[in-house]
N, C-alpha and C positions, 0 to 999 in steps of 0.2 A: 547781574541779570537784568532786573528792572529797568534797567537804561536801556538795555539792548532790545527788550519787549517794544519799550517806548519808541524805541526807532523806528523799530519793524512796524508799529501800528499808524506812523507818522508817514514812513513810506508808501505804507498799504494806503491811507490817506490822502495822500500826494497822488498817486498814481489814477484813484476813482475821480480825483475831483480832475485830474488832466483829460482823463478818458470823458469825462462828461460834458468837459468844454472842447474839445475835438470835436466828439460827438454832435454837440449843438453847433458850432462853426460848421460843421460837416451836412447837418440837415440845415440848417440856414441856405447853404450852397444850394443844395440839392433843388428846396423851396424855390431857389432863383432861378432854375432852370425849367419849371413848370409850364407847359402850356395852358396859356388859360381859358382855352378851349372848354380843352379834356380838365384842367384842376389840378391836376397829379404830373410828378417827373418822372421823365423816360430813362433817369439811371438814379438812384437814392444810395449816396456815397456811404452814408452811417451802417449801411447793412454789410458793407465790407470794412468797415473799419471793428463793427463789433465783433464780427468771425474773428477778425483777426487779431483782434484784441482777446477774446478768448484762447485761440490756438497760443498764443506767446504767452499771455502772463497767467492763465486757466482760469477755470471758472470764479476764482474767488472778484473779478472785477464784474460781477453783472450788478453791482449796486452801482457801478458808474456808470455801464447801459443803459441800467434803467431811470437813474437820473435825467443824465442828458437826452433820450428821450422824452421823456417830460417835460424838461424844459422847451422842448423843438413844438413839441402839440401843443404848451399852454402859449407858445408866443404866436401861434395861430388863432390867437383866442378859442380854444376846442374847450367845452364846459369840462371840470375838473376831473370828472369821473368818465367823461368820453376818453381824456387826454391820458390819465393813467392804465385806462385798460389796453388802448392802443401802446404806451411802453410797455405793458408787460409783453404784448405778444411781440413785439421788435425785440423785448428781451429772450422770452422764451425762445424766438428763431435764431438769436446766435449761439445759446444753450445749445439746442437742439443741434444746429448744425456742427457746434464743438466737437460734440460728444459722438457724434457717429463718427464725424472723418478720424479722430483718435481710435475709434471703435473699429472703424473698416479698411481705412487708409493708415496716414501719421499726420504728426502737426507740419509737416511741410512735402504735401502731398504733389508737388510736380515733378517728380525724380522718374515715377515709374507709370506704364499706360495704364495700367489698372487701378491705381490708385489716383491719376489724374480724371479719370473716368468716372470713380466714385465722387471726388470731388465735383465733378460738375452736375453728377444725379443728385448729390443735397444741394448742391445749389439751387437745384431747381424746384426740389423738395421742400428745403424748408421757408422758406419765403412763404408759401401757402397758410402755416401758422400766423405769420404778423397776417397778409393781408385777409384772410378771414375774420381773427380775431377784430383787426380795424374796421372792416365793413362791419361786421357785426354791431362795433361801440356806433358807429355813425348811423344806422339804420335805426337803434334803440335811442339815440337824440334826435331824429329826424332831422337828419344833417344832408340826408342824401335821398332822392328820389326813387323809386324801386325800379323802373326803367332804366336806371344808370348802374344798376348793381353788378351787372354780366362784366360791362364795360368798364367802369373802373378798379372789377377786383382784377382782372387779367392781366391790367395794364399795373396797376401795383403790384403785382407778382412780379409783373416781366421786370418793373423798374428793379425791384432787392432782386432778381434773380443779377440783372446787368452791372447791379452796384456790387455784387458779390463776385461774379466773374471777372469785374475789372481789377475793384480795389483790392481784394483777397491776395492776388498774386504779386501785384505790387508792393505790399506792405513788410508780406510774409519773404520776398527777394532779397527787399532792402533792408528789411531787419535781422536779416540769417548772417551773424556776424563771422563766419568762417567763410563764405561764399565770398570771390574777389571779382575783378574786375576780366574774369575771363585770360589771366596771367600777359599772351603774349599781344593780345590786341591792341593796336595803336590807339593812344586815345583821342587821336583826330580825325580817326576812320567812324569813330561813335558820333563824336561832336558832327562831324563834317553829313553821318547818314540823319541823324536828329534835323540840321538845319533843311537836307532836299527834304524830309519826310514832311516837316513842318511848312516848306513853303509851296508844297502839293495839295495840303489839306488845306490850308489858305486860298489856293488858287479855283478849288474844287468847292468850295463850301463861299464863294467868292461873290460878290452884288453884281459881279459882271457879265455873270452867264442868265440866258430868260429859262424857262421849264425845259423848252426842248432844246436846248441846245447842247450839239453831240460834244461840245467840250468836255460835259459833264461826266462822259464815258472815262475819264480821267482818275472815276475812284476806281477803277479797275487796275489802274498801276499802282494801286496801293499797295495791293497783296503780293504780287512780284517784291515788293520792299520790305513788306513785313515776313515775309518767307525768309527771305533773304539775312532780314536783321535777328530773327531765328536762330537760322545755323552760324552767326557770325558772331553773338552775342550774346546768344541764350537768354536765360530770366530774365536779368535785369534790364537788357539793352530792348528787348521785345515787349518786356510790360509796359517798360517806360511809355515807349511810343504808341504804344496803345492805346493809353490813356489819354495821353496828347493828344493823340485824334481823335478819342472820344469827344472831349470837353470841346477840340473845334467842331465835330461834327456835329455835336448836342448845340454847340451855341448857334450854327450857323440853321442849322433845321428850324432854331426856337424863333428866330427870326424870318424865318422865310427863303431860305436861301438852301442851295444843295440838291442832289439828287433825293434825298428822301421826303422831300417836299411833296404831298399828294393833295388829292384832292381834299381831302377832311383832315382835322386834325389827328383822330384817331389811325386814320391809315398812318401818317407820318411819323407819330408816337410809336407804332407798333412795327414799321417798315427801320425804323432806327434802334429799337431797341434788338431786334432780329437780326439786323448785320452786325451790331455791336457786339453781342452776343456771339453771334457766329465767328466773326474773328479771332475774339479771343479762346475760343473753343480750341479752333484749329491751331493757334499758335502755342496753345497749352499743349496739345496732344504731338505735337512737332518736335518739341522740344525734347516732351519724355520720351517718344520712341527715339531722338537721338541718343539721349542719355542711358537710356538702354544699350544700344548698339555699340558704345563706346566702351561701356560697364562690360559688356561679352569680350567685346575684342581684348581688353585689359587682362579678364578671365583666360581668355583664349592664350595668350601670349604668357601669362604667369602658368596655365599648367604645360606648356610646351618646354617654356626652363625648368620646369619640377621635373619633368620626364624626363629631361637631356640629364638632371643630376640623380637623378633616381636611376638611371641609365649606367649612368658612370659609374656610380656607388656599388652597384651590382654587380658590376663587374669585379670591380675590384674584390668584392667581396666573394663569387665564385672563386676566383684566382687561391685565395686565403683560405677558403673554406677546404678544398680537398686534402689540404694537410692535417686534416682534425675530423675526416672522415672515419677513420678506424677506430680514432678513440671513441666518437661520440655513438657508431654502432655499440660499442661494448656499453655503453652509460645506457643506451636507452634499453638494454638487453635486462639490465640492471634494475633499472627504472620500472620495468613491465613486471617482473616478478615481483617489486614490490606494492605496485598497485592490485594485484591478485590479491596479495595477503590481507592488504586494506581491506578491497570489496568482502573478501570472506570475512574478515572480523567486524563485521556492521550490520550480522544476522543476531539479534539480540532478542528477548523476547520483553525486555523491560529500557525503558525509553532514557532513564538514566545511563543505565551501562552502555547503551548504544550510542549517546551524544558522549560518554567520556572515554568511547574507544575510538573514536570517530577525532577526538583534539589532539588524542595522544598519535594514533598512528599519521595525523595531518602534519605534526610536528616532528617526527620523525621523517615524513616525507622529504619537507624540505630543509631539513639539520635546523629548525628552530628551537628557541628555548621558549618561547610562549604561543599558546594556542587559545581559542575561544568560539563560541556561538552562541548569540546572544538575539532575543527577539526583542519587539517593540514594547516600553513598558506601559503606553496607552494609545490613544485613538490620534494623539500628537505628532507621533512619531518624531519626536525633540530627545528623546533616551532609549536607551536599553538596560536591562535585565540580563545577564549571562544564564545557560542552563548549563553549560559543562567549561572548565577554565583549565589548563593543562601548563604548569609554568617547571621549565626542569626536567624534573623524573617523576611527580608526583599532580594528582589531579587537587585543585586548589578549589578555596570557597570562591561560591559566586559572586557577584557584585553589579552594582548599577554605573551605568556609563552613560554621561551626557554628550547626543553626539554632535553640538556645534561646536565649530573649529577647531574638528579630529579628522584624523584621515577615513575614519569610516565613514563621515558624513559625505567626504568626496567616492568612496565607494559606492554608496548608493545614489548617488548621482551620474557616473559614468557606468555601471556596473561591474568595473575591476578598479582596484587602483593600487598602484607599486610603488612604495616609499624604497629605493635602495639603502641610501643612508640619511645620514642625519634628519632623522625624522622628527624628532624632540624640537629642531632648529626649526622645522618648516610649518610645526604645529606649537607655538610659542604657548598656547591656551589650552593645551591638552595636557593637564594633569598627571593622567595617567602614564603617559610617555616618559614624562620626565621622572615620576617616581619610580619606574622601573626602568631607568637608563634604557629606553628603546631607541636603537639607531634603524633598525629599517622595520619596513611595515608591508604587507601584501595581503588585500582583505577583498571578498567579493560579497554582493548582495543573496542573501535567501529568496528565491523566488518562488510563491508558489503555485502548484499549476493553475489556479486560476488568473494567472498574470500578477497577482497583489505583492509588491515585498512586505517581507515580515520580521526580519531582523539580519543579520549579519555574520559572518565567518570570516576568519580571518587569524594570520601566523604573524608571529614578529621574535624580534631576534638583539641582542644584545653588540651585536656585530652587524656590518653590511651583509645583506642576501643577493647574490649574483645568480639570480634565476634565468635561466634560458627560455624565448617566447613558446618552446613546444612543450614545456615543463607546465607552463601558465594554466591549461585548461583542466588539473588535476584540479587545482580549486573550484572550480566551476563543476567539476564531475562531484565533488562529496558536498557542495550548496545545493544542486540537484536532487541528490540521496537525502540531507537532511531536511529540505525543506520540505518532500515527499512526505517520510515520516512522520515532521512537525503535522501536516495537513491532515492524515491520517489519523493521528492521534486527538485533533480539534473535532474531526468527524466524528468520529466514536462519541466523545462527550456530547457534543450535539444530539445525535441519537438518541443518547441516555435519557439526556434531559428531555429530549420531545417525548420520551415514550415514558417518560415520568408526569410530564405534563397531562400525558392521553391519560394515563389512568386513574391520577387524582385530584382532576379536575372538576366540579362540580356543576359543570354544565356539559351536556349530552354533545358528544362528537361522536357523527359519523361522516365515513371515507365512503366513497363511490368510487366506481370507475368509470368511464370517459361513456356509457350507456344509462348511466343515472343509476348500477345496480349497489348493493350495498356491499362492503366489502370487509368492514369492521366496525366496530362501535365500542366505548369504552364502559365502562363498569355505572355512570350516572345516567347514560344510556338506558340501562335496566332499573335505575332507581325511579326514571322519570314516566318511563312509558310501559314498564312492567313485562317488556319482550328481552330475551334472551338473545346473544347472540348469534346462537344457531338458528334460531327462529328466524333473524330477518337476514341474513347471508344469502344475496342472490335477488333479493325482494327491492322492492323501489320503495325510497323515503315518503311516497305520496300514502304510504298504506296508512299513516297516524293519521291525514288528513281528513276532514267531513267530505264528506260524498259528492259533493259536486263544490267543490274548491272553485274561487273567484276566478273567471277567466280571464280577467285584467292583470291578476298579482300574478298567475302563469306566464302572461304574456310576457311582465315587465322583466319576469325573473329571466326568461329566456335570452330576452335582450339585453340585460345585463352582463348575463355569463358571455354572451359573444364578446361585448365590450370588452372583455378581460375585466369588470368591474364587481366590486363585491355588491350583493343584495342583501338586503336586509329588509322584514316586514313583522308585522303579527300576523301568526297563523292559528287557526283553529284545527284541532285535534281531537284523538280517542286514545285513552288508555288500551291496555291490553284488556281491563276487566269492564269496557266499554265506558269509564266516565269520560266528562268530557275536560277537555282542559285547553290553555292557550300557554301559547309561547310565542319569545320573540325568538325569532329564528333569521341566522346571518348563515348567507351560503358562498363559497369563496371557490372561483375556478383555479385549478394550478395545469400550467397550460407546458410546453415544452417550448425548445427554440424555435419551433416552425410556427406558433400560436397554435398548436393543436391541443385540446383538452386530453389529460392524461387522466386527471380525477379530479372528484368534486367532492368540495367538504361542509359539509351542516355541523354547526353549533347552534343549540338552541338551548333554551331555558324555561322551565315552568312561571308564566307571570300570574297562574290563576288567581293567587290570595290577593296580588295587587290589583287587579281588574275588579275583584269582586268588591274591592274598599274602595276604587274609585265610582263603581256603580251604586255605593249603599249614601251616596250624596242626593239629598232629595230637595225638592224645593214647595217651601209653601207659600201660602196668600201673602202680599205685601203691601205694608200699610204708608211705612215711613218713606217719603220722597225722596230721601238722599240714598236709602242703603236697600230701600224696598225691604225692609224686614217689617214683624208687626211693630205698632206703635205703642206707647203706653196702657190705653185704652184698650186695646187688643188685647193685652199681653195679658192684662187684670181679667178680661172676661174667659178667656182659658183658662187662667188659673182657677178661677172659681169654679169650672165646669171640671178641672182635676181635680179640686179640693175636693168636689166632694164625690164626686168617681170612687176618691181613695177613701173618704169617708165609709161609704157604703162596703165597699170593698174590704178595708182594712187592710191596705196595701201602707206602703211608704213612699213618700215622693220630698222633691228637694227644690229650690231654690237658688239661684246662682246671681249675686249681684255680683257683675263685671264693672271695673273703673281702670279706664287706661292709666298709666304709668307715663309722667311728662307730655302729654298730651298737649297741654295747655302751650308749652315752651314751643312745638313745634307749630302751632298755630299762630302765635303772637309772633314767630321770627320770620315763617315762612310765608303767613296769611291764612287766611279762610279757604278760598280756593284748594290750597294745597291738603289744608285740614280736612275737607269733605273729603277730595279723595283718598285720604290715607283712611275715615270712617268707612270709604265703599268696599275698599282692599282688607281690611279686620272684617267687616260683616261677610264680604265673600270667603273669607278663610275658617271663620267660624261655624257658616253653614256648610262647609264642607266638612268640618270635625266633630259634627253631630251625626243623631239618628235623625230617619224620618219621622219618629213617633216625637222627636225632643220637639220644643218651642224655643225661639229666639228671638228678641225683640232690641231694638234702641230706643232705651227706658228714657234717653234725654241727653244732647251736648255727647261725652265720652263715656257714658253708662249704658252697660248694654246688660240684659238680664237671661238668663233660662231657665226653663223649668223643665225637671224629669221626672216621668213617671212613672212609676213603677220600681223604684231604685231594687228594691227589696233589702240591700247591703249599705254600709258606707261605704265599701270597699267598689261598690259597682261606679257611685257618686268620686271618687276619687281619681277612680282610671277618667274619667267624662273631665275633671278641672284638668288633670296632666297633658289630656288631648290638648284642652283649650290654650295651656301656657305652652305648647308646643309649637302653635300656631305663628309663634312670636321669633321663632327664632330663625328664620331669615330674613333679612332685610326687607322692606318695604322700597318699591321703585316708584320712585314720582317723577317729575318732571322735571326738576332741577337737579334734584341729587338722590339720595339712596337713604332713609332713615332705620333707626334700630331704637323699636320700644318695648315694653313690656305692659303685662297686667297684672293686678289684686283683686284677687276673686274672694268674696264672701260667701260662704251655703249655710242656708236655713234648712232644716228638715223638717218635715212633715211624720209623726207627728208629736217630736220630741221638741221642736225650737216653736211650737205653735199654732194653733189650730184656726186661724184665719188668713186672709190672703195679706192685711195690713200687718198684724204680727209676724208672719214670714218674713215677709220685705224687709219690715225695721231690723228684726234680727238680723237677717241676711249683709244688712247694710252696715249694723255694728262690726260682724265679722270681717267685712271686707277692710274696714277703718284698723282693724288687729292686723288684717295682712298687710298693709301698708306700713303702719309701724312696726313692723319685724323685718322690715326691708326692700317689699314690692317684689312683683316678679313671682309671685307664689298665694298658695290660696289657705283658706283657714274657717274650720268649722266654728259654728257658734257656738258657746257656751256660757252658762250660766254666770261664771266670773267676769264674764265680757262687760256685766251693767257696771260690776264695780269697776272695773278697767276703764270704762267708758266715764265714768265720773273721776275718776282718778288723772284720766287724761285732760276732760277738761280743766281741772284744776292745775294739773302742768303747765295746761295750756297761758289759764291767764295769770301764772308766774313767770312764764316764758315772755311774757309778752313787758313785764315789770322788769326783766332781769337785764336789761342792758342799759336801763336810764339809773338803776340800782349798782350799776357797776360788780354785777356780780360772777362777769366772764373772768378766768385767768389762764394766760396762755403757758403749757408746759414745753419744753424743748425736749426731741429727742437727737442726741447726737450723731453725726453722720462721719465714718471713716473713709481712709483709704486703705491699701493694701498692706503700707508700711504703720499702720494704726496712729496716724496722725488725724486729729480734728481736720474735716475741710467744709464742715456745715451742720444745721441742725435742720429739724423739721417743725413747727410751729402747730401744736393741736390743742384745740380749745379743752377746757373743762369748765363746769358751772359750777361754783359755790352754791348750792343753794340752802337759804335760811335755815331749813326744816330736815332736808335731807341729806345736808351734806355734802361733799365733791363728786357729782356725776359725773359720768363718763360721755363722749358724743353718742354713744350709742343710744342714750337714754331721750335724748332731746333732738339729736339732728333732724331725723324723721318729723317731727310734730313740727321744726321750724321750716321745713322743706313744705309743709301741704300748709302750714299757713303765710307761707311767704317771708318768714321772718328771719327767711335765711339772708336774706339780700341784705339787711343792714347789720345782720352778726357777721356777717362774712366780711362787710365794709370792715367792723370794728377789728378783728382778725388781721388783715393786711395792715391797716394802720398801726396798729400794736406791734406787729412782726417789727415793720419798718423802723419805728421808732426804738424800737430795742436793737435793734441791729446799729443804730445812729450811735445811741449811748454807748456800746460797745468801742465803739471806734474810737468814743469820745474819750471815753478811758484808757484808749492805748491799747486794747486788744487786735489781734488780726482780723482780719474781714474774713468771717464767715459768710457762707450760702446760705440765705433764707430760705424756707419752701412751706410753700401755705397750700390747702388745700381747697380746691373750688370746688362747690355744688353745681349739681346741674342749671339749676334755675340762676343762681347766682350767675353761672358762666355765660347763659344767653339772656340774661339781662339788660335792658340799652345803656345803665349807665355802667357798665363796669370796665370799660376803658376810663373813664373819666376819674374813676375809683383808682384804678391802678395811676393813672396818672398824679391826683392830686396826693396820695399817699409817695409819692416818688419824690414829687416837688417838696410837699411839708419838711419829709427827713431827712431831704438833701442826699440820701446815699446814692449809691450808683446802681442803675437799674439792673448792671450784669449781676450784683448779688440777689437779687429777689428772684425765685423759681417758683411758678405755679403749676401744681399738682394737678390731674385731670385724671377721670378714671375713663377708662378704655369705652367701658359701657357710655360715658354719658357723650365721649367724641364722636362716636357711632350713631347717635340718636339722628342728626342732620349733618350730613357729611360737608354740603358746599358751605353751609352757617359755619360750622366751626371750622370751616378752614379759613374764610373771611377773620373770623374774631381775630385765629391764632395770628395771621399776618397781622393783623391791627397790634394786636399785642408784643408780637416780638419783635415789629417796626421799634419799640421804643426801647428795644436793646435787652427787653427782659428775658429768662430761659423759662422752656415749657420743656415740661413732664409727665410722663403719662403712668398714673398711676396702677399699682393693682393687674400688671399687665398679666396679660393670659389669660385672664379670666371672662373678656368680652367677645365681642364680635368681631375686631378688627383684621384687615385683609393686608396684605404686601400693597395691590394697586390702592390702598386706604393711604396705611402707613407711611409709606413713600412721601406723599402727599403734603400730610401733616406737617410745619414747620415745628418741630422740637429738638429739642438735645439731648435727653435722656430718656432709656424707661428704668421703672421699677418693676423688678419681679415680685410678684403677689407672695407673700407667706405661706400660703397652701401648699405654692411649689417646693420652697426653703426645707419646710418643715420635714420630709421624708428624705431629705439628704445626707449622706450618701448612699441609703441602704436600698431606696424605694428606686427601682431602674426607671419607671415612667417618669418619676421626678427628674430624677438625671437626664432622661432624653430630652424633655419637657426644657429644662435648665438651658440646657447645650444649645439647642436650636434659638434658644430666644437672643443668647447673647452672639451668637455667631449671626444671627439674622439684625440684633444692632449693630455689631460691628460692619456689616456689608450696609447698613444706612448710614453710617458714622455716626451712629448715637452714643452715648455713655448708659454702661447697665451700671444700676445700682441695686442689691436685693436688701429685702426687709423680713423681720423676724427670723436675724441669725440668733440663735442661740446657744449654739455647742462649737467647741474647735473644731469636729470635725468638717462641719458646716462651712466655716471658714475657711479652712485649707483646702476643700472640694471648690469652691467658690473662688480661691485665688487659681488654683490650676486651672479655673474655667475661665481666665481674663476676665472677671468680673474686676470693675475698677472702684465701686464703692460699697459700703454694706453700713447697716443699720440694725438695730436690735437691743435684745435682752442682755446677748453674750455681752456689746460693749455699755449700754445703759438703759434704764428705764427712761419713759419722757420725766425730764427733772424742770423747776423752776430756773428761771433766769440765773438767778443767785448761784445756783451750783452748777452751772455752764460757767459764771465766771470764776469761782473757785478752778474750778479744772484748767480754764485758762492762765491765771495764774501760776496754776503750779507747772503750764506747760512752759510759761516766762520764767519760771525759776528754775527750771531745765530738773523738776520734780517731779517727771510726767508720768503719773500710775498706768497701769497696762488698761482698764475699765475707767467709765467716770465712776459708777455707786460701787 
């Protein structure tokens, strides 16, 4: 298979190279025919070659056209930018012409007059692209004077037209493999005609005549010769003759001989182009009309022969049918009685009974063993599901039936399909026919009153069915009756659904007549406006609007309704009780087939509260030059004033210290301008979230402070803090990418946490650091214990700075398993063996490492140690396991991460694909573009990437599909509730389906029970890790498990 693909690619490359070479040679030929004074060629053969190549070989040859055109342009010393732009115009010209010809005519458009006319029109239109783009390119590079633009464009355009008109018919005719040299025409006659034409052309364009020599009138002798050639030798002879004549005419005119030589070069050029084009157009239309006439004659002859045969056959049939007439009358009478009973039997109130009665009576009418009615299973119309099935003498269970390769498919296409015998042999792919031993089939489509095909009705028998022609319409009668009943049932259900939506909708729905008078309103209308249906019927919906609605709004609405458009606008109005409200209103016109408005539907919702919230946004004095917020000094002055007021009134106030999480990473990786823009957007979101009386400032760097006066309770402060955190839910749109960040907020409250500006600010700052320690993206109130915690944090930070050099860190490994219980890898998890506090988990020191920047050397140690451990296991003969290592946000965006990973791989000598780096979803979304660049660099080393804690961040499908990752890890918070929690079940299944759609492996963490494991297996999760299998354990314990695996004494779980 690979060799065949290679051959195919080589053939394609050879085709493009050959096309480029031919294009280049023809371009050089065209340039050699250019008039020196005009600087352009009267005919441009590459245009015809390019269009012919697209029609013969398809659009895939455009690289060959592009390359050939580029080489021609570069060969005349054009600048590269101009050359490639002109080459683009030449390629576009060929593609547009080929597309339009295939769309409007056919690939060989010279056998019908209308197709030939399309070819001529497209040959005139398509060169406009090339001429226009080429002229723009020359003008941009100052290669042409402004005064020459018109003549150069027209000459370029006409040269391409002539090239298309002359070359395309020639190449398509001679490359057409099934066309012969017109059968009985002698070869000598063709050669004789060519010699006469050649001699006459040489005589016309010879140097032996003067400008006013009457012998030049010999040019008119060419026309009857060309017409005779077209009638005698058709396309091949005439296109060859016109091409030879065009070449001689161009050569003669180029050196100043022949009837096309005028006073100026431009006149000569235009006369030559017009003459050659007119000759070819005349020849093509003449041949096409001749071909059409021949086809008509052949068809008339065939019709005559068929008619004579039918007359003879019909005479014989009439002779024999007289003998059977009496028998047929009797059979018709019997069938009529049967039809009466069948039609009467369809009057049922139950849809199932109606359909079952139909298939029963239908089988009896045709004496068939089987009968069924089915409708399409889905919108693809590739399969049906039966609604009623009759077999033998009873109703059978319904089934699904794939239509491809079955007689039902042909019935859909032909309106009716009859297979009198050997139906299973005709359709070997139809398993149903073979299983039921069906020998004959008769089916018809179910066509709804709207003209849409909705299903099929059919009868089948195990023996051959002999169905008379006049009996066949009975099946159509039943098909129409069944389709009508199904349509009625569907319409009834739709009406019930529409009524339910009308009644249960939370939005007000008003139905008006064509005069805009209210006919009906739904219950939501009463809830929003206070008006009942009785009060508004016959009124105009404008009774709800303000006294003086904006005239422009009414004008726009009327204009939209006249155009049958949906009109939407914010409308101000009053409820029944006089209360003012705002609504978002949608007006939909309902028109009949003639375009006349029958009804007008109003749908609106109350947006008063949302508008009030938007109007609550305020603007204070601006001092910071970047964010236009108060600066540190202004904030402290306002805080002093607020503090004095609070002391006098004995009220509570709060100070918030806000620090942006991961801002330094964005600022370092994307640059200070991007960081400044992010700060501006954050400030704008903060201002929108706070009240007018609240004060917010940019305290410095990525720190903000907020002053809340008269908060009364801590709950009010909590609400504000949550609103500020909500400002980061949506990604920030920056010029190069979207970023996702969060914030940590510390809160100090007067009088509980201090009675001065300095004490409140200091305590709020301590609370902010506590929020960062708790995982960021949260808020924390200051407590007295924080002083002790701050001291402990300081001591822990000092110990952490020495832990790496003291070799106090150790790695634990949590095994990962496949669905069969085999260990396939393990995750390296760091622990700190503190000399005084014992073994510390990552949650007790990783955040501090992030804040202090120590996470970078610690992360490097983890990668190096995990790689060396993997190498050690391999050297001891254990099987190769995948080692996954977690990356922190700061470590991921650090400039030397790639070098760290390279060195670890090189030093340990392990296979790069055995190393898997895990990155949390939220970190990946901080700066999408930078993340993609880093991931691509790591992936280029052969290292696998995994998204950790998937489902807890902000990633979207549009971003996820761009990340070069190999695996998604379902966060344990979703696994914990399986399989009882319906929301967790839905989330986990969605993640797995989405991951598989993106060709990603799925691993679930936190698997702790057998029920969880079985559910994940049934949902097609590929890998698992959690306490059900093993806790994180030391490398030695992993080795024991691997040794047990080698001894085939494998425990069910590690621990």
